[in-house]
N, C-alpha and C positions, 0 to 999 in steps of 0.2 A: 694252672699247669697240670698236666697229667702225670700221675705218679704210679699208676698201675695199668697193666695191659687191659684189664676188663673195662677201663674207662674209654678205650679206643674202639671197642667192639660196637657195631651198629645196634641201635635199640630196635627191638622187634616186639610188636604188640602181642599180648597173650591171645589165646584162642577166643576168649570172651569178647575181645574187640575185633580181632581179625575175621572171625566167622561172619558176623553181620556186615562188615565192610566188603567182604568178597561177594556176598549175596547182593548187596546194593550195586556193586560194580557189574555183576552179571545182568541184573535188571536194567541198568543204564545202557549197557551194550546192546541188549535185545531191543529196547525201546528206540535207541538211536538207529539201529538197522531197519526197524519198521518205519520210522519217520523218513529215512533216506529213500525208501521206495515210493513215498507219496509226494515228495517234493519235485518240482520241475527241475530239469537239469541246469537251467540258468540260475535258479535259486540256490541249488546245491553248490554250484561253482562259486557264487558270490559269498555264501556262508563259509565255504572252505577257506577262501582268501581272508575273510574277516577274522575267522578263528585262528588262522595261522599267524596273523599279525598280533592278535591279542595274546596268544600263547607266547609268542616271541617276547613281547613287552614284559609280561609277568615273569617269564623264565629269567630274563635279564635282570629284573628287579630283585628276584630271589637271590641271584648270584652277585648282587651288589652293584650292578651297572647304574650309572648316573644319568642315563638317557631320559629325556623328558617325553611325556605322553604326546605332546603335539607332533613330535617327529613321527611317531607311530600313527597318529591320527591322520597325518598327511598321506602316509603310505596306504592306509585303509581307505581313505576317501578316493584316492586316485585309482585304487584297485576296483572300487565298486561303481563309481560314477563316471 
């Protein structure tokens, strides 16, 4: 149980953690943009759908959803094949 207001504030990492994480995110964004320019449009569309379903599955798991992976696998399979 919370007894003080500071316990309700979001945790925010210090600069020693945040700085390298921001740099990695910037690098990832740049590399993803570069990769996107090299992939065939059909490949990009298929990857987009796969990643959307995967992200949905894991987001729901983080939020406590009890959905089973086969349900998402079915959606992914039907989207790609």
